[in-house]
MIKE-936476 format. One record per residue (C-alpha): residue number from 1; x, y, z. Coordinates in nm, 2 decimals, m for minus. Layout:
<sites>
<num NUM x X y Y z Z>
...
</sites>
This chain:
<sites>
<num 1 x m2.82 y 2.15 z 0.11>
<num 2 x m2.60 y 2.16 z 0.42>
<num 3 x m2.90 y 2.07 z 0.63>
<num 4 x m3.00 y 1.78 z 0.40>
<num 5 x m2.64 y 1.65 z 0.42>
<num 6 x m2.64 y 1.67 z 0.80>
<num 7 x m2.98 y 1.49 z 0.81>
<num 8 x m2.83 y 1.21 z 0.60>
<num 9 x m2.54 y 1.17 z 0.85>
<num 10 x m2.80 y 1.15 z 1.13>
<num 11 x m2.98 y 0.88 z 0.94>
<num 12 x m2.66 y 0.69 z 0.93>
<num 13 x m2.64 y 0.71 z 1.31>
<num 14 x m2.39 y 0.99 z 1.35>
<num 15 x m2.48 y 1.18 z 1.66>
<num 16 x m2.49 y 1.56 z 1.69>
<num 17 x m2.17 y 1.60 z 1.90>
<num 18 x m1.97 y 1.38 z 1.66>
<num 19 x m2.11 y 1.56 z 1.36>
<num 20 x m2.03 y 1.90 z 1.50>
<num 21 x m1.68 y 1.80 z 1.61>
<num 22 x m1.59 y 1.64 z 1.27>
<num 23 x m1.74 y 1.92 z 1.06>
<num 24 x m1.54 y 2.18 z 1.25>
<num 25 x m1.22 y 1.98 z 1.20>
<num 26 x m1.29 y 1.94 z 0.82>
<num 27 x m1.34 y 2.31 z 0.77>
<num 28 x m0.98 y 2.38 z 0.86>
<num 29 x m0.83 y 2.13 z 0.61>
<num 30 x m0.94 y 2.28 z 0.28>
<num 31 x m0.59 y 2.41 z 0.18>
<num 32 x m0.43 y 2.07 z 0.24>
<num 33 x m0.70 y 1.91 z 0.03>
<num 34 x m0.64 y 2.16 z m0.25>
<num 35 x m0.27 y 2.06 z m0.27>
<num 36 x m0.37 y 1.69 z m0.28>
<num 37 x m0.59 y 1.76 z m0.57>
<num 38 x m0.30 y 1.92 z m0.75>
<num 39 x m0.09 y 1.61 z m0.72>
<num 40 x m0.39 y 1.40 z m0.83>
<num 41 x m0.43 y 1.62 z m1.14>
<num 42 x m0.06 y 1.58 z m1.24>
<num 43 x m0.08 y 1.20 z m1.19>
<num 44 x m0.41 y 1.18 z m1.38>
<num 45 x m0.24 y 1.35 z m1.68>
<num 46 x 0.06 y 1.11 z m1.64>
<num 47 x m0.17 y 0.81 z m1.67>
<num 48 x m0.36 y 0.94 z m1.97>
<num 49 x m0.03 y 1.03 z m2.14>
<num 50 x 0.10 y 0.67 z m2.10>
<num 51 x m0.23 y 0.53 z m2.23>
<num 52 x m0.23 y 0.75 z m2.53>
<num 53 x 0.14 y 0.69 z m2.61>
<num 54 x 0.07 y 0.31 z m2.62>
<num 55 x m0.24 y 0.36 z m2.83>
<num 56 x m0.48 y 0.20 z m2.59>
<num 57 x m0.79 y 0.07 z m2.78>
<num 58 x m1.09 y m0.14 z m2.69>
<num 59 x m0.93 y m0.43 z m2.87>
<num 60 x m0.70 y m0.44 z m2.57>
<num 61 x m0.99 y m0.53 z m2.34>
<num 62 x m1.05 y m0.87 z m2.51>
<num 63 x m1.01 y m1.18 z m2.30>
<num 64 x m0.76 y m1.45 z m2.35>
<num 65 x m0.76 y m1.80 z m2.21>
<num 66 x m0.52 y m2.10 z m2.18>
<num 67 x m0.16 y m2.00 z m2.25>
<num 68 x m0.25 y m1.64 z m2.32>
<num 69 x m0.03 y m1.62 z m2.63>
<num 70 x m0.06 y m1.29 z m2.81>
<num 71 x m0.25 y m1.11 z m2.54>
<num 72 x m0.23 y m0.76 z m2.68>
<num 73 x m0.40 y m0.60 z m2.38>
<num 74 x m0.16 y m0.76 z m2.14>
<num 75 x 0.14 y m0.63 z m2.33>
<num 76 x 0.00 y m0.28 z m2.36>
<num 77 x m0.09 y m0.28 z m1.99>
<num 78 x 0.27 y m0.36 z m1.90>
<num 79 x 0.40 y m0.10 z m2.14>
<num 80 x 0.17 y 0.16 z m1.98>
<num 81 x 0.29 y 0.07 z m1.63>
<num 82 x 0.65 y 0.09 z m1.74>
<num 83 x 0.59 y 0.44 z m1.88>
<num 84 x 0.40 y 0.56 z m1.57>
<num 85 x 0.69 y 0.44 z m1.35>
<num 86 x 0.96 y 0.56 z m1.59>
<num 87 x 1.09 y 0.21 z m1.59>
<num 88 x 1.24 y m0.02 z m1.86>
<num 89 x 0.99 y m0.30 z m1.81>
<num 90 x 0.69 y m0.42 z m1.62>
<num 91 x 0.51 y m0.74 z m1.52>
<num 92 x 0.14 y m0.68 z m1.43>
<num 93 x m0.05 y m1.00 z m1.39>
<num 94 x m0.36 y m1.14 z m1.22>
<num 95 x m0.15 y m1.44 z m1.13>
<num 96 x 0.04 y m1.21 z m0.88>
<num 97 x m0.22 y m1.27 z m0.62>
<num 98 x m0.12 y m1.01 z m0.36>
<num 99 x 0.16 y m0.77 z m0.26>
<num 100 x 0.34 y m1.04 z m0.05>
<num 101 x 0.33 y m1.28 z m0.35>
<num 102 x 0.47 y m1.01 z m0.59>
<num 103 x 0.75 y m0.94 z m0.34>
<num 104 x 0.82 y m1.32 z m0.30>
<num 105 x 0.85 y m1.35 z m0.68>
<num 106 x 1.09 y m1.05 z m0.70>
<num 107 x 1.31 y m1.19 z m0.42>
<num 108 x 1.32 y m1.55 z m0.52>
<num 109 x 1.37 y m1.47 z m0.89>
<num 110 x 1.68 y m1.25 z m0.83>
<num 111 x 1.85 y m1.43 z m0.54>
<num 112 x 2.05 y m1.75 z m0.53>
<num 113 x 2.19 y m1.97 z m0.25>
<num 114 x 2.46 y m1.78 z m0.07>
<num 115 x 2.32 y m1.44 z m0.13>
<num 116 x 2.21 y m1.21 z 0.14>
<num 117 x 1.92 y m0.96 z 0.17>
<num 118 x 1.96 y m0.64 z 0.36>
<num 119 x 1.68 y m0.42 z 0.49>
<num 120 x 1.81 y m0.08 z 0.59>
<num 121 x 1.47 y 0.03 z 0.72>
<num 122 x 1.42 y m0.23 z 1.00>
<num 123 x 1.20 y m0.53 z 1.00>
<num 124 x 0.96 y m0.60 z 0.71>
<num 125 x 0.59 y m0.64 z 0.72>
<num 126 x 0.47 y m0.94 z 0.92>
<num 127 x 0.37 y m1.16 z 0.62>
<num 128 x 0.72 y m1.12 z 0.46>
<num 129 x 0.89 y m1.26 z 0.77>
<num 130 x 0.78 y m1.61 z 0.67>
<num 131 x 0.89 y m1.56 z 0.31>
<num 132 x 1.24 y m1.45 z 0.41>
<num 133 x 1.27 y m1.71 z 0.69>
<num 134 x 1.29 y m1.46 z 0.99>
<num 135 x 1.00 y m1.67 z 1.11>
<num 136 x 1.04 y m2.04 z 1.03>
<num 137 x 0.82 y m2.13 z 0.74>
<num 138 x 0.82 y m2.41 z 0.48>
<num 139 x 0.96 y m2.29 z 0.14>
<num 140 x 1.12 y m1.98 z 0.29>
<num 141 x 1.43 y m1.82 z 0.12>
<num 142 x 1.63 y m1.93 z 0.43>
<num 143 x 1.57 y m2.29 z 0.33>
<num 144 x 1.75 y m2.22 z 0.01>
<num 145 x 2.05 y m2.08 z 0.18>
<num 146 x 1.96 y m1.71 z 0.14>
<num 147 x 2.04 y m1.51 z 0.45>
<num 148 x 1.89 y m1.19 z 0.59>
<num 149 x 2.02 y m0.89 z 0.79>
<num 150 x 1.87 y m0.56 z 0.89>
<num 151 x 1.97 y m0.22 z 1.01>
<num 152 x 1.70 y m0.04 z 1.22>
<num 153 x 1.61 y 0.32 z 1.16>
<num 154 x 1.73 y 0.56 z 1.42>
<num 155 x 1.49 y 0.67 z 1.69>
<num 156 x 1.39 y 0.98 z 1.49>
<num 157 x 1.31 y 0.77 z 1.18>
<num 158 x 1.63 y 0.86 z 0.99>
<num 159 x 1.87 y 0.61 z 0.83>
<num 160 x 2.16 y 0.47 z 1.02>
<num 161 x 2.41 y 0.52 z 0.74>
<num 162 x 2.71 y 0.40 z 0.94>
<num 163 x 2.52 y 0.09 z 1.03>
<num 164 x 2.42 y 0.03 z 0.67>
<num 165 x 2.78 y 0.07 z 0.56>
<num 166 x 2.89 y m0.20 z 0.81>
<num 167 x 2.61 y m0.44 z 0.71>
<num 168 x 2.70 y m0.44 z 0.34>
<num 169 x 2.93 y m0.73 z 0.26>
<num 170 x 3.04 y m0.94 z m0.04>
<num 171 x 2.73 y m1.16 z 0.00>
<num 172 x 2.48 y m0.86 z m0.01>
<num 173 x 2.29 y m0.91 z m0.33>
<num 174 x 1.96 y m0.72 z m0.27>
<num 175 x 1.85 y m0.43 z m0.06>
<num 176 x 1.48 y m0.43 z 0.03>
<num 177 x 1.32 y m0.10 z 0.12>
<num 178 x 0.97 y m0.10 z 0.26>
<num 179 x 0.82 y 0.24 z 0.19>
<num 180 x 0.52 y 0.22 z 0.42>
<num 181 x 0.53 y 0.16 z 0.79>
<num 182 x 0.35 y m0.18 z 0.81>
<num 183 x 0.25 y m0.26 z 1.17>
<num 184 x 0.50 y m0.01 z 1.31>
<num 185 x 0.47 y 0.34 z 1.43>
<num 186 x 0.77 y 0.47 z 1.23>
<num 187 x 0.74 y 0.74 z 0.96>
<num 188 x 0.67 y 0.63 z 0.60>
<num 189 x 0.95 y 0.70 z 0.36>
<num 190 x 0.92 y 0.96 z 0.09>
<num 191 x 1.04 y 0.89 z m0.26>
<num 192 x 1.33 y 1.13 z m0.21>
<num 193 x 1.44 y 0.95 z 0.11>
<num 194 x 1.43 y 0.62 z m0.08>
<num 195 x 1.65 y 0.78 z m0.34>
<num 196 x 1.89 y 0.90 z m0.08>
<num 197 x 1.95 y 0.55 z 0.07>
<num 198 x 1.97 y 0.39 z m0.27>
<num 199 x 2.24 y 0.63 z m0.38>
<num 200 x 2.43 y 0.56 z m0.06>
<num 201 x 2.41 y 0.19 z m0.10>
<num 202 x 2.52 y 0.20 z m0.46>
<num 203 x 2.81 y 0.42 z m0.37>
<num 204 x 2.94 y 0.13 z m0.16>
<num 205 x 2.83 y m0.16 z m0.39>
<num 206 x 2.71 y m0.05 z m0.73>
<num 207 x 2.59 y m0.39 z m0.85>
<num 208 x 2.35 y m0.45 z m0.55>
<num 209 x 1.98 y m0.48 z m0.65>
<num 210 x 1.76 y m0.21 z m0.48>
<num 211 x 1.40 y m0.33 z m0.45>
<num 212 x 1.12 y m0.11 z m0.31>
<num 213 x 0.80 y m0.24 z m0.15>
<num 214 x 0.58 y 0.04 z m0.29>
<num 215 x 0.25 y m0.08 z m0.14>
<num 216 x 0.02 y 0.21 z m0.03>
<num 217 x 0.25 y 0.47 z m0.19>
<num 218 x 0.16 y 0.48 z m0.56>
<num 219 x 0.03 y 0.82 z m0.68>
<num 220 x 0.08 y 0.99 z m0.34>
<num 221 x 0.36 y 1.19 z m0.49>
<num 222 x 0.43 y 1.30 z m0.84>
<num 223 x 0.73 y 1.06 z m0.87>
<num 224 x 0.78 y 0.69 z m0.80>
<num 225 x 1.09 y 0.50 z m0.66>
<num 226 x 1.20 y 0.38 z m1.00>
<num 227 x 1.27 y 0.75 z m1.08>
<num 228 x 1.53 y 0.78 z m0.80>
<num 229 x 1.73 y 0.46 z m0.87>
<num 230 x 1.52 y 0.17 z m0.76>
<num 231 x 1.60 y m0.14 z m0.97>
<num 232 x 1.27 y m0.30 z m0.88>
<num 233 x 0.94 y m0.16 z m0.75>
<num 234 x 0.67 y m0.39 z m0.64>
<num 235 x 0.30 y m0.35 z m0.54>
<num 236 x m0.05 y m0.49 z m0.53>
<num 237 x m0.34 y m0.40 z m0.76>
<num 238 x m0.60 y m0.43 z m0.48>
<num 239 x m0.42 y m0.13 z m0.33>
<num 240 x m0.36 y 0.21 z m0.49>
<num 241 x m0.30 y 0.14 z m0.86>
<num 242 x m0.60 y m0.08 z m0.91>
<num 243 x m0.83 y 0.21 z m0.83>
<num 244 x m1.08 y m0.02 z m0.66>
<num 245 x m1.17 y m0.20 z m0.98>
<num 246 x m0.89 y m0.45 z m1.01>
<num 247 x m1.03 y m0.77 z m0.85>
<num 248 x m0.68 y m0.93 z m0.80>
<num 249 x m0.32 y m0.88 z m0.92>
<num 250 x 0.02 y m0.73 z m0.86>
<num 251 x 0.29 y m0.55 z m1.05>
<num 252 x 0.67 y m0.55 z m1.07>
<num 253 x 0.84 y m0.27 z m1.26>
<num 254 x 1.20 y m0.18 z m1.30>
<num 255 x 1.52 y m0.28 z m1.49>
<num 256 x 1.44 y m0.52 z m1.78>
<num 257 x 1.69 y m0.79 z m1.67>
<num 258 x 1.54 y m0.82 z m1.32>
<num 259 x 1.18 y m0.80 z m1.44>
<num 260 x 1.26 y m1.07 z m1.69>
<num 261 x 1.39 y m1.29 z m1.41>
<num 262 x 1.06 y m1.23 z m1.22>
<num 263 x 0.86 y m1.34 z m1.53>
<num 264 x 1.06 y m1.66 z m1.55>
<num 265 x 1.00 y m1.73 z m1.18>
<num 266 x 0.63 y m1.65 z m1.20>
<num 267 x 0.57 y m1.87 z m1.51>
<num 268 x 0.86 y m2.09 z m1.62>
<num 269 x 1.21 y m2.05 z m1.75>
<num 270 x 1.20 y m1.99 z m2.12>
<num 271 x 0.84 y m1.88 z m2.12>
<num 272 x 0.85 y m1.57 z m1.90>
<num 273 x 0.62 y m1.29 z m2.01>
<num 274 x 0.50 y m1.47 z m2.33>
<num 275 x 0.23 y m1.67 z m2.14>
<num 276 x m0.04 y m1.59 z m1.88>
<num 277 x m0.40 y m1.54 z m1.98>
<num 278 x m0.57 y m1.24 z m1.84>
<num 279 x m0.92 y m1.39 z m1.85>
<num 280 x m1.11 y m1.07 z m1.94>
<num 281 x m0.96 y m0.86 z m1.66>
<num 282 x m0.77 y m0.61 z m1.88>
<num 283 x m1.05 y m0.36 z m1.89>
<num 284 x m1.08 y m0.35 z m1.51>
<num 285 x m0.70 y m0.32 z m1.48>
<num 286 x m0.69 y m0.03 z m1.73>
<num 287 x m1.00 y 0.15 z m1.59>
<num 288 x m0.88 y 0.11 z m1.23>
<num 289 x m0.54 y 0.25 z m1.32>
<num 290 x m0.72 y 0.54 z m1.49>
<num 291 x m0.92 y 0.61 z m1.17>
<num 292 x m0.63 y 0.55 z m0.93>
<num 293 x m0.49 y 0.91 z m0.90>
<num 294 x m0.83 y 1.05 z m0.79>
<num 295 x m0.91 y 0.75 z m0.57>
<num 296 x m0.57 y 0.78 z m0.40>
<num 297 x m0.65 y 1.16 z m0.34>
<num 298 x m0.97 y 1.07 z m0.17>
<num 299 x m0.79 y 0.82 z 0.06>
<num 300 x m0.52 y 1.08 z 0.14>
<num 301 x m0.79 y 1.33 z 0.24>
<num 302 x m0.94 y 1.06 z 0.47>
<num 303 x m0.60 y 0.99 z 0.63>
<num 304 x m0.54 y 1.36 z 0.70>
<num 305 x m0.89 y 1.40 z 0.84>
<num 306 x m0.83 y 1.10 z 1.07>
<num 307 x m0.50 y 1.24 z 1.19>
<num 308 x m0.65 y 1.57 z 1.28>
<num 309 x m0.96 y 1.42 z 1.44>
<num 310 x m0.77 y 1.18 z 1.67>
<num 311 x m0.48 y 1.41 z 1.74>
<num 312 x m0.72 y 1.66 z 1.89>
<num 313 x m0.87 y 1.38 z 2.10>
<num 314 x m0.52 y 1.33 z 2.26>
<num 315 x m0.41 y 1.02 z 2.07>
<num 316 x m0.06 y 0.99 z 1.92>
<num 317 x m0.09 y 0.97 z 1.54>
<num 318 x 0.17 y 0.90 z 1.26>
<num 319 x 0.19 y 1.11 z 1.05>
<num 320 x 0.06 y 1.39 z 1.26>
<num 321 x m0.21 y 1.63 z 1.15>
<num 322 x 0.03 y 1.87 z 0.96>
<num 323 x 0.31 y 1.65 z 0.83>
<num 324 x 0.36 y 1.56 z 0.46>
<num 325 x 0.20 y 1.24 z 0.33>
<num 326 x 0.39 y 0.96 z 0.16>
<num 327 x 0.14 y 0.68 z 0.17>
<num 328 x m0.24 y 0.64 z 0.24>
<num 329 x m0.20 y 0.48 z 0.59>
<num 330 x m0.28 y 0.66 z 0.91>
<num 331 x m0.15 y 0.51 z 1.23>
<num 332 x m0.34 y 0.60 z 1.55>
<num 333 x m0.21 y 0.47 z 1.88>
<num 334 x m0.53 y 0.40 z 2.08>
<num 335 x m0.35 y 0.28 z 2.40>
<num 336 x m0.59 y m0.01 z 2.48>
<num 337 x m0.74 y m0.31 z 2.30>
<num 338 x m1.10 y m0.20 z 2.36>
<num 339 x m1.03 y 0.12 z 2.16>
<num 340 x m0.88 y m0.07 z 1.87>
<num 341 x m1.19 y m0.29 z 1.86>
<num 342 x m1.43 y 0.00 z 1.88>
<num 343 x m1.24 y 0.19 z 1.61>
<num 344 x m1.25 y m0.10 z 1.37>
<num 345 x m1.62 y m0.17 z 1.44>
<num 346 x m1.69 y 0.19 z 1.35>
<num 347 x m1.51 y 0.15 z 1.01>
<num 348 x m1.71 y m0.17 z 0.95>
<num 349 x m2.04 y m0.01 z 1.04>
<num 350 x m1.97 y 0.26 z 0.77>
<num 351 x m1.91 y 0.01 z 0.49>
<num 352 x m2.14 y m0.04 z 0.19>
<num 353 x m2.08 y m0.42 z 0.21>
<num 354 x m2.13 y m0.62 z 0.54>
<num 355 x m2.20 y m0.31 z 0.75>
<num 356 x m2.41 y m0.54 z 0.98>
<num 357 x m2.10 y m0.76 z 1.06>
<num 358 x m1.92 y m0.69 z 1.38>
<num 359 x m1.54 y m0.76 z 1.35>
<num 360 x m1.36 y m0.92 z 1.64>
<num 361 x m0.99 y m1.00 z 1.69>
<num 362 x m0.87 y m1.35 z 1.56>
<num 363 x m0.56 y m1.55 z 1.51>
<num 364 x m0.49 y m1.46 z 1.15>
<num 365 x m0.23 y m1.67 z 0.96>
<num 366 x 0.11 y m1.49 z 0.91>
<num 367 x 0.08 y m1.26 z 1.21>
<num 368 x 0.24 y m1.27 z 1.56>
<num 369 x m0.07 y m1.18 z 1.76>
<num 370 x m0.44 y m1.17 z 1.72>
<num 371 x m0.55 y m0.91 z 1.46>
<num 372 x m0.87 y m0.73 z 1.40>
<num 373 x m0.96 y m0.63 z 1.05>
<num 374 x m1.25 y m0.41 z 0.93>
<num 375 x m1.32 y m0.41 z 0.56>
<num 376 x m1.66 y m0.40 z 0.41>
<num 377 x m1.52 y m0.40 z 0.06>
<num 378 x m1.64 y m0.49 z m0.29>
<num 379 x m1.31 y m0.66 z m0.35>
<num 380 x m1.21 y m0.90 z m0.07>
<num 381 x m0.91 y m0.76 z 0.11>
<num 382 x m0.89 y m0.45 z m0.10>
<num 383 x m0.71 y m0.19 z 0.11>
<num 384 x m0.77 y 0.10 z m0.13>
<num 385 x m1.12 y 0.06 z m0.01>
<num 386 x m1.21 y 0.18 z 0.34>
<num 387 x m1.05 y m0.05 z 0.59>
<num 388 x m0.87 y m0.06 z 0.92>
<num 389 x m0.68 y m0.32 z 1.11>
<num 390 x m0.43 y m0.37 z 1.38>
<num 391 x m0.27 y m0.62 z 1.61>
<num 392 x m0.41 y m0.66 z 1.96>
<num 393 x m0.07 y m0.59 z 2.12>
<num 394 x 0.10 y m0.29 z 2.27>
<num 395 x 0.10 y 0.00 z 2.19>
<num 396 x m0.25 y m0.09 z 2.05>
<num 397 x m0.22 y 0.10 z 1.73>
<num 398 x m0.47 y 0.08 z 1.46>
<num 399 x m0.39 y 0.14 z 1.09>
<num 400 x m0.66 y 0.31 z 0.88>
<num 401 x m0.65 y 0.34 z 0.50>
<num 402 x m0.84 y 0.37 z 0.19>
<num 403 x m1.18 y 0.50 z 0.08>
<num 404 x m1.28 y 0.49 z m0.28>
<num 405 x m1.42 y 0.84 z m0.23>
<num 406 x m1.33 y 1.11 z 0.02>
<num 407 x m1.69 y 1.11 z 0.14>
<num 408 x m1.68 y 0.75 z 0.23>
<num 409 x m1.35 y 0.79 z 0.42>
<num 410 x m1.50 y 1.08 z 0.60>
<num 411 x m1.80 y 0.87 z 0.71>
<num 412 x m1.58 y 0.59 z 0.83>
<num 413 x m1.38 y 0.82 z 1.06>
<num 414 x m1.69 y 0.98 z 1.19>
<num 415 x m1.84 y 0.63 z 1.27>
<num 416 x m1.52 y 0.53 z 1.44>
<num 417 x m1.55 y 0.83 z 1.67>
<num 418 x m1.91 y 0.74 z 1.73>
<num 419 x m1.83 y 0.39 z 1.83>
<num 420 x m1.56 y 0.50 z 2.07>
<num 421 x m1.79 y 0.76 z 2.22>
<num 422 x m2.06 y 0.49 z 2.27>
<num 423 x m1.80 y 0.27 z 2.44>
<num 424 x m1.72 y 0.55 z 2.68>
<num 425 x m1.36 y 0.57 z 2.56>
<num 426 x m1.38 y 0.94 z 2.44>
<num 427 x m1.59 y 1.24 z 2.55>
<num 428 x m1.68 y 1.53 z 2.32>
</sites>
């Protein structure tokens, strides 16, 4: 069977040197992979337990239209999410179109003119800068008199607690904590680290709202930020919790009073969670959530594989090949724009959809520089599916994530190495 598998890789244009190099690297990772499978098993049981507790039935897969009154499936889905996250309430809707939209709803729902947002983890992801008003944008929170401040992480990635203390003032209403790195080469935060900074903030100002951008982090550990004090936890269904089946959607979980405000902002004051048709998507939401722990495990294996492959080739990687994992993203600093392009073209060439397309950098809305994105996905923009992207700007880092199966993630990394070898950028 081993020879048949190798022959299949050759048919997919993986050369002998790349195949040998990657196979040798994989053989040394089996103990890491076993531990990932243990976390996935725990999280799988957690999801099943929540579904059983809420008596999930096929009646909950029925479609609603129009106002969506009495959508039983929607209500059960939100109860399941609340139980998985150990939260008081949840808002899980197809009308939350992406992670940025879900974060925008959470911020605008719970902030008022004169309030201030504080980020204790440095600058947020590029697309949120326009939402906040760091970059001038129509309809930003800044236009409504909501201000923003930030405290950068220290050089070693740790919190600047003294800086945070000084930044908190009488106007500080909400703390936003981005778990993942975004387009930065900083470490991703563990749930435990998030709990540490939340405890510190609340010791200074107990009534401050602590919100976590949980994108790319769901099911990576056995606990979520709402279990360590987060008042709101926000994410996208076309990332981890959708399991590759959710075609759209986002979630907001946390304290009931804050989630209720989000529902009023998303729909209308006085209507809140009572309206919002699900248009027949409930089954995909439930089934994707059911699959999510094992899908995330495959993506994590791919990230670890990528780190070890590229670290041995001499490229800086975050996290490194042996560090613990707190999200599914692997950052690789490739040092030149040509390498970023070759890497992404390799990921695209490994895709089941649009493998014949050759990605190129372009001026993408919401970003500071040209960006290249590779994603031959079944769901447009789904980053739990195999994808890679990065800004064409120093230090020329690429961000790799996803893979609905470990085997596809493995092929994607092998193909990225192949394309870089073909471009003369690496030598095996």
